DSSP file (Angstrom, degrees, kcal/mol; ACC not computed):
  #  RESIDUE AA STRUCTURE BP1 BP2  ACC     N-H-->O    O-->H-N    N-H-->O    O-->H-N    TCO  KAPPA ALPHA  PHI   PSI    X-CA   Y-CA   Z-CA
    1    1 A X              0   0    0      0, 0.0    25,-0.1     0, 0.0    24,-0.1   0.000 360.0 360.0 360.0 118.6   10.5  -53.4   45.4
    2    2 A X        -     0   0    0     23,-0.4    25,-2.9     1,-0.1     2,-0.4  -0.336 360.0-134.0 -64.2 141.8    7.2  -52.7   47.4
    3    3 A X  E     -a   27   0A   0     23,-0.2    44,-2.3    42,-0.2    45,-1.3  -0.834  19.6-170.3-104.0 133.6    5.0  -50.1   45.9
    4    4 A X  E     -ab  28  48A   0     23,-2.8    25,-2.5    -2,-0.4     2,-0.6  -0.966  10.1-157.5-121.1 136.1    3.4  -47.3   48.0
    5    5 A X  E     -ab  29  49A   0     43,-2.0    45,-2.4    -2,-0.4     2,-0.5  -0.963  10.9-163.4-112.3 115.9    0.7  -44.9   46.8
    6    6 A X  E     -ab  30  50A   0     23,-3.0    25,-2.4    -2,-0.6     2,-0.6  -0.868   4.1-170.4 -98.5 126.1    0.6  -41.7   48.9
    7    7 A X  E     +ab  31  51A   0     43,-3.2    45,-2.7    -2,-0.5     2,-0.3  -0.912  34.2 124.8-119.8 102.5   -2.6  -39.7   48.6
    8    8 A X        -     0   0    0     23,-2.2    47,-0.1    -2,-0.6    25,-0.1  -0.968  53.0-144.4-158.7 136.7   -2.1  -36.3   50.3
    9    9 A X  S    S+     0   0    0     45,-0.6     2,-1.0    -2,-0.3     3,-0.1   0.372  77.0  97.4 -91.4   6.9   -2.5  -32.7   49.2
   10   10 A X     >  -     0   0    0      1,-0.2     4,-2.4     2,-0.1     5,-0.2  -0.801  55.1-172.4 -93.3  96.5    0.4  -31.4   51.3
   11   11 A X  H  > S+     0   0    0     -2,-1.0     4,-2.4     1,-0.2     5,-0.2   0.834  79.6  56.1 -62.6 -35.4    3.3  -31.4   48.7
   12   12 A X  H  > S+     0   0    0      2,-0.2     4,-1.8     1,-0.2    -1,-0.2   0.946 111.4  43.1 -62.5 -47.5    6.0  -30.6   51.2
   13   13 A X  H  > S+     0   0    0      1,-0.2     4,-2.7     2,-0.2    -2,-0.2   0.923 114.2  49.9 -63.6 -45.5    5.1  -33.6   53.4
   14   14 A X  H  X S+     0   0    0     -4,-2.4     4,-2.7     1,-0.2    -1,-0.2   0.875 108.7  51.9 -67.1 -36.1    4.7  -36.0   50.5
   15   15 A X  H  X S+     0   0    0     -4,-2.4     4,-2.3     2,-0.2    -1,-0.2   0.916 111.6  47.6 -64.8 -41.5    8.0  -35.0   48.9
   16   16 A X  H  X S+     0   0    0     -4,-1.8     4,-2.5    -5,-0.2     5,-0.2   0.942 113.7  47.2 -62.8 -47.5    9.8  -35.7   52.2
   17   17 A X  H  X S+     0   0    0     -4,-2.7     4,-2.9     1,-0.2     5,-0.3   0.904 110.3  53.2 -61.1 -41.6    8.0  -39.0   52.7
   18   18 A X  H  X S+     0   0    0     -4,-2.7     4,-2.4    -5,-0.2     5,-0.2   0.942 110.4  46.8 -59.3 -47.7    8.8  -40.0   49.1
   19   19 A X  H  X S+     0   0    0     -4,-2.3     4,-1.8     1,-0.2    -2,-0.2   0.938 115.6  44.7 -60.3 -48.4   12.5  -39.3   49.6
   20   20 A X  H  X S+     0   0    0     -4,-2.5     4,-1.1     1,-0.2    -2,-0.2   0.914 115.1  46.9 -64.8 -43.6   12.7  -41.2   52.9
   21   21 A X  H  <>S+     0   0    0     -4,-2.9     5,-2.3     1,-0.2    -1,-0.2   0.859 109.7  53.2 -69.9 -34.9   10.7  -44.2   51.7
   22   22 A X  H ><5S+     0   0    0     -4,-2.4     3,-1.5    -5,-0.3    -1,-0.2   0.880 106.0  54.0 -66.2 -35.8   12.7  -44.5   48.4
   23   23 A X  H 3<5S+     0   0    0     -4,-1.8    -1,-0.2     1,-0.3    -2,-0.2   0.801 105.7  54.7 -64.0 -28.0   15.9  -44.5   50.5
   24   24 A X  T 3<5S-     0   0    0     -4,-1.1    -1,-0.3    -5,-0.1    -2,-0.2   0.335 129.7 -96.1 -88.8   6.7   14.3  -47.4   52.4
   25   25 A X  T < 5S+     0   0    0     -3,-1.5   -23,-0.4     1,-0.3     2,-0.3   0.661  79.3 132.2  94.7  16.6   13.7  -49.4   49.2
   26   26 A X      < -     0   0    0     -5,-2.3     2,-0.6   -25,-0.1    -1,-0.3  -0.733  55.0-131.3-100.6 151.0   10.1  -48.5   48.3
   27   27 A X  E     -a    3   0A   0    -25,-2.9   -23,-2.8    -2,-0.3     2,-0.5  -0.912  34.6-160.0 -95.2 118.9    8.8  -47.4   44.9
   28   28 A X  E     -a    4   0A   0     -2,-0.6     2,-0.4   -25,-0.2   -23,-0.2  -0.880  18.3-177.9-114.1 130.3    6.6  -44.3   45.8
   29   29 A X  E     -a    5   0A   0    -25,-2.5   -23,-3.0    -2,-0.5     2,-0.4  -0.940  14.1-159.8-117.2 146.1    3.8  -42.7   43.7
   30   30 A X  E     +a    6   0A   0     -2,-0.4     2,-0.3   -25,-0.2   -23,-0.2  -0.975  15.2 168.1-132.7 142.5    2.1  -39.6   45.0
   31   31 A X  E     -a    7   0A   0    -25,-2.4   -23,-2.2    -2,-0.4     3,-0.0  -0.978  25.1-155.9-144.2 156.1   -1.2  -37.9   44.2
   32   32 A X  S    S+     0   0    0     -2,-0.3    24,-1.2   -25,-0.2     2,-0.4   0.534  76.4  69.0-107.2  -9.8   -3.2  -35.1   45.8
   33   33 A X     >  -     0   0    0     22,-0.1     4,-1.7    23,-0.1    -1,-0.1  -0.923  66.2-146.9-118.7 135.4   -6.7  -36.1   44.5
   34   34 A X  H  > S+     0   0    0     -2,-0.4     4,-1.9     1,-0.2     5,-0.2   0.879  98.8  55.0 -64.3 -41.4   -8.7  -39.1   45.5
   35   35 A X  H  > S+     0   0    0      1,-0.2     4,-1.4     2,-0.2    -1,-0.2   0.913 110.1  46.7 -61.0 -42.6  -10.4  -39.6   42.2
   36   36 A X  H  > S+     0   0    0      1,-0.2     4,-3.1     2,-0.2     5,-0.2   0.857 107.6  58.7 -66.0 -34.7   -7.0  -39.8   40.5
   37   37 A X  H  X S+     0   0    0     -4,-1.7     4,-2.6     1,-0.2    -2,-0.2   0.891 102.4  52.8 -63.5 -39.4   -5.8  -42.2   43.2
   38   38 A X  H  X S+     0   0    0     -4,-1.9     4,-1.2     2,-0.2    -1,-0.2   0.909 113.4  44.0 -61.5 -41.6   -8.6  -44.6   42.3
   39   39 A X  H  X S+     0   0    0     -4,-1.4     4,-1.1     2,-0.2     3,-0.3   0.946 115.7  46.1 -67.3 -49.1   -7.5  -44.6   38.7
   40   40 A X  H  X S+     0   0    0     -4,-3.1     4,-3.0     1,-0.2     5,-0.4   0.865 106.0  59.9 -65.3 -36.1   -3.8  -44.8   39.4
   41   41 A X  H  X S+     0   0    0     -4,-2.6     4,-2.3     1,-0.2    -1,-0.2   0.894 102.2  53.2 -59.6 -39.9   -4.2  -47.6   41.9
   42   42 A X  H  < S+     0   0    0     -4,-1.2    -1,-0.2    -3,-0.3    -2,-0.2   0.851 114.9  43.2 -61.1 -34.3   -5.8  -49.8   39.2
   43   43 A X  H  < S+     0   0    0     -4,-1.1    -2,-0.2    -3,-0.3    -1,-0.2   0.929 125.5  27.1 -79.2 -48.9   -2.7  -49.1   37.0
   44   44 A X  H  < S-     0   0    0     -4,-3.0    -3,-0.2     2,-0.0    -2,-0.2   0.680  85.5-147.5 -94.7 -17.5    0.2  -49.5   39.5
   45   45 A X     <  -     0   0    0     -4,-2.3   -42,-0.2    -5,-0.4    -3,-0.1   0.963  21.8-147.3  49.2  68.7   -1.4  -51.9   42.0
   46   46 A X        -     0   0    0     -5,-0.2   -42,-0.2     1,-0.1     3,-0.1  -0.217  14.9-138.1 -65.5 155.4    0.3  -50.6   45.1
   47   47 A X  S    S+     0   0    0    -44,-2.3    30,-0.7     1,-0.3     2,-0.3   0.679  87.8   9.0 -83.3 -20.9    1.3  -52.9   48.0
   48   48 A X  E     -bc   4  77A   0    -45,-1.3   -43,-2.0    28,-0.1     2,-0.4  -0.983  67.6-142.5-158.2 149.5    0.1  -50.3   50.5
   49   49 A X  E     -bc   5  78A   0     28,-2.2    30,-2.7    -2,-0.3     2,-0.5  -0.899   2.4-162.5-114.4 144.9   -1.7  -47.0   50.6
   50   50 A X  E     -bc   6  79A   0    -45,-2.4   -43,-3.2    -2,-0.4     2,-0.4  -0.976  22.3-177.0-121.9 114.9   -1.0  -43.9   52.8
   51   51 A X  E     -bc   7  80A   0     28,-3.1    30,-2.4    -2,-0.5     2,-0.2  -0.940  19.9-139.7-121.2 130.3   -4.1  -41.7   52.7
   52   52 A X  E     - c   0  81A   0    -45,-2.7    30,-0.2    -2,-0.4     3,-0.1  -0.560  19.6-128.1 -81.0 151.5   -4.6  -38.3   54.3
   53   53 A X  S    S+     0   0    0     28,-2.0     7,-4.1    -2,-0.2     2,-0.6   0.909  96.8  49.5 -67.6 -42.1   -8.0  -37.6   55.9
   54   54 A X  B    S+E   59   0B   0      5,-0.2   -45,-0.6     6,-0.1     2,-0.3  -0.886  70.0 173.5-104.7 116.6   -8.5  -34.3   54.0
   55   55 A X        -     0   0    0      3,-1.6   -22,-0.1    -2,-0.6   -23,-0.1  -0.740  43.1-110.7-113.0 166.2   -8.0  -34.4   50.3
   56   56 A X  S    S+     0   0    0    -24,-1.2   -23,-0.1    -2,-0.3     3,-0.1   0.762 114.2  25.0 -69.8 -23.8   -8.6  -31.6   47.8
   57   57 A X  S    S-     0   0    0    -25,-0.3     2,-0.3     1,-0.3    -1,-0.2   0.509 129.6  -0.5-120.3  -6.0  -11.5  -33.4   46.1
   58   58 A X  S    S-     0   0    0     -5,-0.0    -3,-1.6   -23,-0.0     2,-0.3  -0.976  79.4 -82.1-166.9 170.4  -12.9  -35.7   48.7
   59   59 A X  B >>  -E   54   0B   0     -2,-0.3     4,-1.4    -5,-0.2     3,-0.9  -0.650  37.6-125.2 -82.4 144.4  -12.5  -37.0   52.3
   60   60 A X  H 3> S+     0   0    0     -7,-4.1     4,-2.6    -2,-0.3     5,-0.2   0.828 109.4  60.8 -59.4 -33.1   -9.9  -39.7   52.7
   61   61 A X  H 3> S+     0   0    0     -8,-0.4     4,-2.4     1,-0.2    -1,-0.3   0.837 101.6  53.7 -66.6 -29.2  -12.4  -42.0   54.4
   62   62 A X  H <> S+     0   0    0     -3,-0.9     4,-2.2     2,-0.2    -1,-0.2   0.885 109.3  48.3 -68.7 -37.6  -14.4  -41.9   51.2
   63   63 A X  H  X S+     0   0    0     -4,-1.4     4,-2.6     2,-0.2    -2,-0.2   0.922 111.1  50.4 -65.9 -43.7  -11.3  -43.0   49.2
   64   64 A X  H  X S+     0   0    0     -4,-2.6     4,-2.6     1,-0.2    -2,-0.2   0.933 111.1  48.7 -59.4 -46.3  -10.7  -45.8   51.8
   65   65 A X  H  X S+     0   0    0     -4,-2.4     4,-1.5     1,-0.2    -1,-0.2   0.898 111.3  50.0 -61.8 -40.3  -14.2  -47.0   51.4
   66   66 A X  H  X S+     0   0    0     -4,-2.2     4,-0.5     2,-0.2    -1,-0.2   0.906 111.0  49.1 -65.3 -41.0  -14.0  -46.9   47.6
   67   67 A X  H >< S+     0   0    0     -4,-2.6     3,-1.3     1,-0.2     6,-0.5   0.923 110.4  50.6 -63.6 -43.2  -10.7  -48.9   47.7
   68   68 A X  H 3< S+     0   0    0     -4,-2.6    -1,-0.2     1,-0.3    -2,-0.2   0.788 105.0  58.6 -65.1 -26.8  -12.3  -51.5   50.1
   69   69 A X  H 3< S+     0   0    0     -4,-1.5     2,-0.5    -5,-0.2    -1,-0.3   0.613  90.4  85.4 -77.5 -11.7  -15.2  -51.8   47.7
   70   70 A X  S XX S-     0   0    0     -3,-1.3     3,-1.4    -4,-0.5     4,-0.7  -0.796  75.7-142.5 -92.0 126.7  -12.9  -52.8   44.9
   71   71 A X  T 34 S+     0   0    0     -2,-0.5     3,-0.4     1,-0.3     4,-0.3   0.816 101.6  61.2 -55.3 -29.4  -12.0  -56.5   44.7
   72   72 A X  T 34 S+     0   0    0      1,-0.2    -1,-0.3     2,-0.1     3,-0.1   0.808 118.0  25.7 -67.2 -30.1   -8.5  -55.6   43.7
   73   73 A X  T <4 S+     0   0    0     -3,-1.4     3,-0.4    -6,-0.5    -1,-0.2   0.196  82.7 114.4-121.4  15.1   -7.9  -53.6   46.9
   74   74 A X  S  < S+     0   0    0     -4,-0.7    -1,-0.1    -3,-0.4    -2,-0.1   0.798  95.7  23.5 -58.4 -29.5  -10.2  -55.3   49.4
   75   75 A X  S    S+     0   0    0     -4,-0.3    -1,-0.2    -3,-0.1     2,-0.2   0.365  89.9 121.8-119.7   3.6   -7.3  -56.6   51.4
   76   76 A X  S    S-     0   0    0     -3,-0.4   -28,-0.1    -9,-0.1   -29,-0.1  -0.511  73.2-104.9 -68.0 131.2   -4.5  -54.1   50.5
   77   77 A X  E     -c   48   0A   0    -30,-0.7   -28,-2.2    -2,-0.2     2,-0.4  -0.318  38.6-167.1 -60.6 135.9   -3.1  -52.4   53.6
   78   78 A X  E     -c   49   0A   0     16,-0.2    18,-2.4   -30,-0.2    19,-1.5  -0.994   8.2-166.2-128.2 127.0   -4.3  -48.8   54.0
   79   79 A X  E     -cd  50  97A   0    -30,-2.7   -28,-3.1    -2,-0.4     2,-0.4  -0.957   9.3-162.1-109.6 127.1   -2.8  -46.3   56.5
   80   80 A X  E     -cd  51  98A   0     17,-2.5    19,-2.8    -2,-0.5     2,-0.4  -0.889   6.2-167.3-109.4 142.9   -4.8  -43.2   57.1
   81   81 A X  E     +cd  52  99A   0    -30,-2.4   -28,-2.0    -2,-0.4     2,-0.3  -0.968  15.7 148.7-131.2 145.4   -3.2  -40.1   58.7
   82   82 A X  E     - d   0 100A   0     17,-1.9    19,-2.4    -2,-0.4     4,-0.1  -0.969  47.8-131.7-165.4 155.6   -4.7  -36.9   60.1
   83   83 A X  S    S+     0   0    0     -2,-0.3     2,-0.2    17,-0.3    17,-0.1   0.548  91.1  82.0 -84.0 -10.0   -4.1  -34.2   62.7
   84   84 A X  S    S-     0   0    0      1,-0.0     2,-1.8     2,-0.0    17,-0.1  -0.590  95.1-108.2 -93.0 156.8   -7.7  -34.7   63.8
   85   85 A X  S    S+     0   0    0     -2,-0.2     3,-0.1     1,-0.2     4,-0.1  -0.593  71.6 129.5 -84.9  80.0   -9.0  -37.4   66.1
   86   86 A X     >  +     0   0    0     -2,-1.8     4,-2.6     1,-0.1     5,-0.2  -0.011  21.6 122.9-120.6  25.9  -10.8  -39.4   63.4
   87   87 A X  H  > S+     0   0    0      1,-0.2     4,-2.8     2,-0.2     5,-0.3   0.904  73.6  51.6 -57.4 -45.0   -9.3  -42.8   64.1
   88   88 A X  H  > S+     0   0    0      1,-0.2     4,-2.2     2,-0.2    -1,-0.2   0.910 112.4  45.8 -61.5 -43.2  -12.7  -44.4   64.7
   89   89 A X  H  > S+     0   0    0      2,-0.2     4,-1.8     1,-0.2    -1,-0.2   0.909 113.3  50.4 -64.6 -42.3  -14.0  -43.1   61.3
   90   90 A X  H  X>S+     0   0    0     -4,-2.6     5,-2.4     2,-0.2     4,-0.7   0.938 114.7  41.8 -62.8 -48.4  -10.8  -44.2   59.5
   91   91 A X  H ><5S+     0   0    0     -4,-2.8     3,-0.7     1,-0.2    -1,-0.2   0.871 112.6  55.3 -68.3 -35.8  -10.8  -47.7   60.9
   92   92 A X  H 3<5S+     0   0    0     -4,-2.2    -1,-0.2    -5,-0.3    -2,-0.2   0.820 104.7  53.7 -64.8 -31.1  -14.6  -47.9   60.4
   93   93 A X  H 3<5S-     0   0    0     -4,-1.8    -1,-0.2    -5,-0.1   -25,-0.2   0.655 132.4 -89.7 -78.2 -15.7  -14.1  -47.1   56.7
   94   94 A X  T <<5S+     0   0    0     -4,-0.7    -3,-0.2    -3,-0.7   -16,-0.2   0.449  74.1 147.1 123.7   1.4  -11.6  -49.9   56.3
   95   95 A X      < -     0   0    0     -5,-2.4    -1,-0.3    -6,-0.2   -16,-0.2  -0.419  39.1-149.4 -66.5 144.7   -8.1  -48.4   57.1
   96   96 A X  S    S+     0   0    0    -18,-2.4     2,-0.3     1,-0.3   -17,-0.2   0.837  79.4  16.1 -79.7 -35.2   -5.8  -50.9   58.8
   97   97 A X  E     -d   79   0A   0    -19,-1.5   -17,-2.5    -7,-0.1     2,-0.4  -0.988  63.7-151.5-141.8 144.6   -3.9  -48.3   60.8
   98   98 A X  E     -d   80   0A   0     -2,-0.3     2,-0.4   -19,-0.2   -17,-0.2  -0.979  12.5-165.6-117.9 133.4   -4.5  -44.7   61.8
   99   99 A X  E     -d   81   0A   0    -19,-2.8   -17,-1.9    -2,-0.4     2,-0.4  -0.967  16.1-134.7-118.0 132.1   -1.6  -42.3   62.4
  100  100 A X  E     -d   82   0A   0     -2,-0.4     2,-0.3   -19,-0.2   -17,-0.3  -0.684  41.7 -93.3 -79.3 134.6   -1.9  -38.9   64.1
  101  101 A X  S    S+     0   0    0    -19,-2.4     2,-0.1    -2,-0.4     3,-0.0  -0.725 107.0  47.4 -88.2 143.9    0.0  -36.1   62.3
  102  102 A X  S    S+     0   0    0     -2,-0.3     2,-0.3     1,-0.1    -2,-0.1   0.536  81.9 166.4 -78.3 144.1    2.7  -35.2   62.8
  103  103 A X        -     0   0    0     -2,-0.1     2,-0.8    -4,-0.1    -1,-0.1  -0.764  46.2 -93.0-116.9 166.4    4.1  -38.7   62.8
  104  104 A X    >   -     0   0    0     -2,-0.3     3,-1.7     1,-0.2     4,-0.4  -0.700  29.4-157.8 -82.6 110.3    7.7  -39.8   62.6
  105  105 A X  G >> S+     0   0    0     -2,-0.8     3,-1.5     1,-0.3     4,-0.5   0.828  87.7  66.9 -57.8 -31.6    8.5  -40.4   59.0
  106  106 A X  G 34 S+     0   0    0      1,-0.3     4,-0.4     2,-0.2    -1,-0.3   0.739  96.8  54.1 -63.0 -22.9   11.3  -42.7   59.9
  107  107 A X  G <> S+     0   0    0     -3,-1.7     4,-1.9     1,-0.2    -1,-0.3   0.569  87.5  81.8 -87.9  -9.1    9.0  -45.3   61.4
  108  108 A X  H <> S+     0   0    0     -3,-1.5     4,-3.3    -4,-0.4     5,-0.3   0.901  85.3  56.2 -64.3 -41.3    6.8  -45.6   58.3
  109  109 A X  H  X S+     0   0    0     -4,-0.5     4,-2.6    -3,-0.2    -1,-0.2   0.919 109.2  46.9 -58.8 -43.9    9.1  -48.0   56.5
  110  110 A X  H  > S+     0   0    0     -4,-0.4     4,-2.2     2,-0.2    -1,-0.2   0.917 113.7  48.5 -62.8 -43.0    8.9  -50.4   59.4
  111  111 A X  H  X S+     0   0    0     -4,-1.9     4,-2.5     2,-0.2    -2,-0.2   0.935 113.1  47.1 -62.5 -47.2    5.1  -50.1   59.6
  112  112 A X  H  X S+     0   0    0     -4,-3.3     4,-2.6     1,-0.2     5,-0.3   0.919 111.8  50.1 -62.8 -43.9    4.7  -50.6   55.8
  113  113 A X  H  X S+     0   0    0     -4,-2.6     4,-1.9    -5,-0.3    -1,-0.2   0.896 111.5  49.7 -60.7 -39.9    7.0  -53.6   55.8
  114  114 A X  H  < S+     0   0    0     -4,-2.2    -2,-0.2    -5,-0.2    -1,-0.2   0.918 112.9  46.1 -64.0 -44.6    5.0  -55.1   58.7
  115  115 A X  H  < S+     0   0    0     -4,-2.5    -2,-0.2     1,-0.2    -1,-0.2   0.874 113.2  48.4 -67.7 -38.2    1.7  -54.5   56.9
  116  116 A X  H  <        0   0    0     -4,-2.6    -1,-0.2    -5,-0.2    -2,-0.2   0.837 360.0 360.0 -71.9 -32.4    2.9  -55.9   53.6
  117  117 A X     <        0   0    0     -4,-1.9    -3,-0.1    -5,-0.3    -4,-0.1   0.459 360.0 360.0  82.5 360.0    4.3  -59.0   55.5
């Protein structure tokens, strides 16, 4: 079962995504803080990350850069999402894909499966 770590401080959105992705066969972990995500990622070793641009304790691009700096996650797929036009910053920090919010949750499973290969 592929593992996804969602890092987003919008609990309503993350609960919906968790439910939908679990129905599609993913094991989903969720956090709202970037610092905790770095710790948890070491523990659960997700197959893909979904990171929001604005987190409660840091910017998502800083989390992406920190993940890319870790040998463990240098090549792990990262999807960043935001309602702002920050695609260039997200991709520059190391995200594989940028999604504008709101996005269609139903298409995430296909995207994650594609990224995981």
